[in-house]
N, C-alpha and C positions, 0 to 999 in steps of 0.2 A: 533623493528623499532619505530622510533619517529612518533607520531601522529601530522601531519602537516596540513592535509586537514580537511575541515568541513564535517561531516557526511551527512548533507543535500545536499551538493554539490555532494558527491559521489553517493547518491541514486537518484539524479535528472536524471541520465542517465538510460534509460530502459535496455541497455545491461548490465550495472553493476548490476542492480536489478536482472536480470536473472542469472548472475554469482553467486550472493549471494545465490539465490534459489538453483542453481545447487550444490554449495559447502556446503549448509546446509544439504544436503542428504548424501554426502560422499566427502572425499578428492580426489583431482585430481592433476596430474601434469599438466604442461602447455599444453602439447599435448592433454591431456584428456579434458581440457577446450576448446581449439581451435576446437577440433572435433565436439563440440556441437553447434558451431556458424558459420555463414557465414560471418566471419570477419577475417581479416588478423592476423597472429600470432603476429606481432608487436603491433597491435591495442589491442588484448587481453592482451598482456603483460603489456601495458600501463594501461588498466582498472584494472588489478590485482595490479599493483603498487599503483594506486590511492586508491583502496580499502584497501590495506595494510597500506598505510600512515595514513588513518583515523581510523585504528583499526578494520575494518570490516572483514578483511581476515588476517589469520596468515600463515606465510611461514615456512615450516619445511624441512630442508635439510636431505636427505637420500642418502649418497654417492654423486654421481654427479647430482642427480635429486632433484628438489624442488617440494614439494607437498603443495598445498594450501587448506585450509579449512576455513569455515565461523566462525566468532566470533560474534554470534548474540547478545551477551550482548552489543555490540557496538551500537545496535539499540535502546537501552534504552533511549538515549537522544531524539530520534524521538518519541518514545512512550510517554515519559514525556511531550513533547511539545504538542502533539496532545491531550493528556488527558485533558489538561486545557481547550480545546475547546469542549470537549465531553458534558459537562453539558449545555453549551450554545446551542448546536445543539439539545440536548435532549429536552430542554424547547421549542425551536422553533418548532420542529416536533410534540411535544405533543399539542402545541397550534394550529398547523395546523390541526391535527387530530380532536380536539374538534370543530374547526370551520367547518370542512367538515361534521362532524356528525350533528351539529346544522343546517347547510345549508340543508342537506338531510332531516332532520326532518321537517323543515319549508316547503320544497318543497312538501313533502308527505301531510302535512296538507293543503297546498294550493290546491293540486290536489283533495283532498277529498272534500273540500268546493266547488270547481268548479263542481265536478260531482254531488253533492247533489243539487246544484242550477240548473243544467241542467235538472235533473229528475223532479224538481218541475215545470218547465216551460212546460214540455210535458204532 
């Protein structure tokens, strides 16, 4: 099948993400996928077609039936894209952690000074 759709477009839909998860565990025919959702058969067929067009699902014909299974290597593009932002968010979260630790430390010191001052007055 020719890859025509964008992987990001395909995974933007929560039903398609659930279908990928389902098919990552084992192959299913169309009825097997439909049985797992409260969505019409034509809607599931369309979701599967979109996933196949972008390379996230592979279709295997066995006699008159078609079986679908996930091709998770198709998600590599998503992993690569998100990886470039991982370092950015790691730095931001580390800086936030340091700020919170310093803030908590200053707060403890301030409380200690206040309690010592109160004791001297009494």
